N, C-alpha and C positions, 0 to 999 in steps of 0.2 A: 436427453442425454445419450451423447452415442460415444462409445471409445475405440481403442485398439490399446494392447500391452505386449511389451514382449521381455523375457526374464531369460536371459543368457548367461555363460560362466563369467566374463567380463563385462556385456554390454547390456542393460536394463533399459527402456525408454517404455512410453506412453505416449498418447493426445488424445482427447476428447473436446466435442463440441456440445452445447448446451443450448438451451432457450429456455427463458421463465417468465411469465406474464404474473404480474400482481400487482391486486388493487386495493385498495384502500392502505396502501402502505403507511405507517406512521412514523414519524419523524420528530426527533427535538431538536434545536440549539439554543445557542446564549445571545440572549439580547443583549448588546452593547451597554445601550443605552440606558434600559431598566436594569440591567442585571439581573434577569430572572430569565428562567428555560421558558422558551417558547415551543407549544406545539404545533405540528403541520398535519395534512394527510394529503398524498398523494394518490387523485382518483383511480389512474394507472399507467403501471412502468413497465417495461418493455426490455429485458436483458437477452443479451445474446454474447456467444464466447468461445472461444478457442482454448484450450490449455494444454501444452506440452512440456515434455521432462525426459530427461536422457543423464546416463550416468556411464563412467568407462573406467575400467580398471586400468591403467597404462601400465603398471607394473603393482606387483605384489603391496608394494607400499605408497603409491602413489596414483591418485584418483582423481576424475574431473565429475563435477557435476554441472547441469545448466537447466534452466526452466524459463518459460516463456508463455505469456498470457495476453489476449487479444479482446478487449470487453469492449461491446458497444451496448450503453443504458441511455433508452430513449424515452421522453416521455408519452404516453400514447392518449391522452387526452388534456385541455387547457383546463385550466385551475381557477376555479370561483372561489375567491378569498371570503367571501361572503361579508363585505362591508369593505374591504381593503382595496378591493375592484378585481377585473377579469384579466388575467394573466395568459397571452396565448402560448404556453409553451408547449405544446401539440409540435411532437416531431423535434425537440432540442435536446440536447444531450443533458444527462444528469451530471448535477455538479460532483465536484472532487473524485471522478470518478476518470485515472487516466485509460486511455486506450490500450497504451502499450507499455506493458511492465515485462522485466528480466533478471535472471539472476543467475550468475557463473560465480563458482567455485572449484578450487584446485586444493586438493587434502594433502597432506604427507604427513606417516604415521611409520615410523621406524624407531623399535626399540623405545627407549623411553622419552624420545624426541618426538613433537608433533607440532604439525603447523599446517594455517589453512589462512587463502588469500581469497576475499569475497569481493565481487564485482554485482554491484545492483544498479539498477536504470529503470527509470519513473519517465513516461513522457508529460507532457501537459494537459492540465485539467481546467473544466470550467469553474470558477468561483461563484457564481449566482446560476438561478435557475433560467433566466432568460438571455442568457450565454453571452453578455454585454462585458464580462472581465475575464482573464484566463492569467494562469499562472505557468510558466514555463518548465517545461521537463529538468532531470538532472540524473546526475551518474555519482554513486558514492563508491569508495572503496575503504573494505576493512581488511585489517591482519588479526590473524589471532596464533597464539604458539603456547605451547605447554612442555615441563619436564616431568616423568615421573621419578619421585625417588623411590629405592627400595623399602619395606616395610623394616618400620624401626621396632618391632615386637608384634606379639599376637593380640596387644590391646593399641597398635598404634599403627595403622596398614592404610597403605596404596594413599600416599602424601605426594602432594602435586603443586606444584607453582604455576600458574597460568597468566598469561597476558594478553589483555586484548586493546586493540585501538580502535576503534570507531572514527569514520568519516577522517581518512589517514590524508587525504589531501585538503581536508580544512575545506570543502566548499560550501560556499554559501546559497542557499535554496530556501523556497516557500515550499513545506509539504502538504497542506490542505487549510482548505480555509475554514475555520473555525465558527464562523455564524453560519449554521448549515439552514437556517430558514431565511436568509440572504435571498429576495428575490429579484432583482436586479441592483447593478451596481451603476448603471446610467439612465435615467427616466427616459420611461417606454411611455406609450399612449394608451389607454384602454381600448379597442378597437369597438367598444360600443358606445361609449359615452364620448371619446376622443378629450380624455382627461387624464393629465399626465398622471402614472402609477407610481406608487412607493419607490424611493430608489433609495440608497446607502451605502457608506463605504466596507470593503469586505474586510474582515480581522483572519491575517494568515498565522499558522504555527509555522516556527521557524525548525529549519534543520539543524542537529544539536552541531556544534564547533567538534574540531578535533578532539577526541576523549580518551584518556587511558585509563585501564581499568585492572590494577593485579590483585590476583585471589588466591590465597592459600588454603587448600583443602586436605582435608585428611578423614579416615573414617578410624574409630573409637570402638573397640571389642567388636 
């Protein structure tokens, strides 16, 4: 892990690159057929990536922040499931791991009013170990705003009201595959025996629709 950081009066930024080798990584997933949790072990997994972030104060009450992550997670060994077949996953991408993610936020804070707009991006990801099925990437937009009221007394302080709107554009997308033990979505062949390996449909979690949340907050005493 190596990186660089800078902190200035209005600008701060950092970037780092990392690499890790994991052996016998334990995973758990939900089996829709049996309604049971299934455990598997990944013999060897290599992860490499770059993370960067920066914030800049445009004015005293207006600031912008952004971050970006590039991630490559690959199997470094084939998988023998001991009974269910031999899966040639060496060199394939690990599931539920988008290569690119990004985040951008604009903040305004002046007097009693504060507000922010967030943009989040996530690229496509593989839904199974054999990389036979993938889900597309998506971008979401969130909005947050609040108003701070004066204290109503020594025992009723910092009252404020806050509005959050998640997924403002009501984007429809698949977030990740919840059946994390799914080996293949389409029937591959065992390179040792030539027989068809286990394959099954992926079960995805859905992105929440446009959601509104109104919060009242106060400190007592």
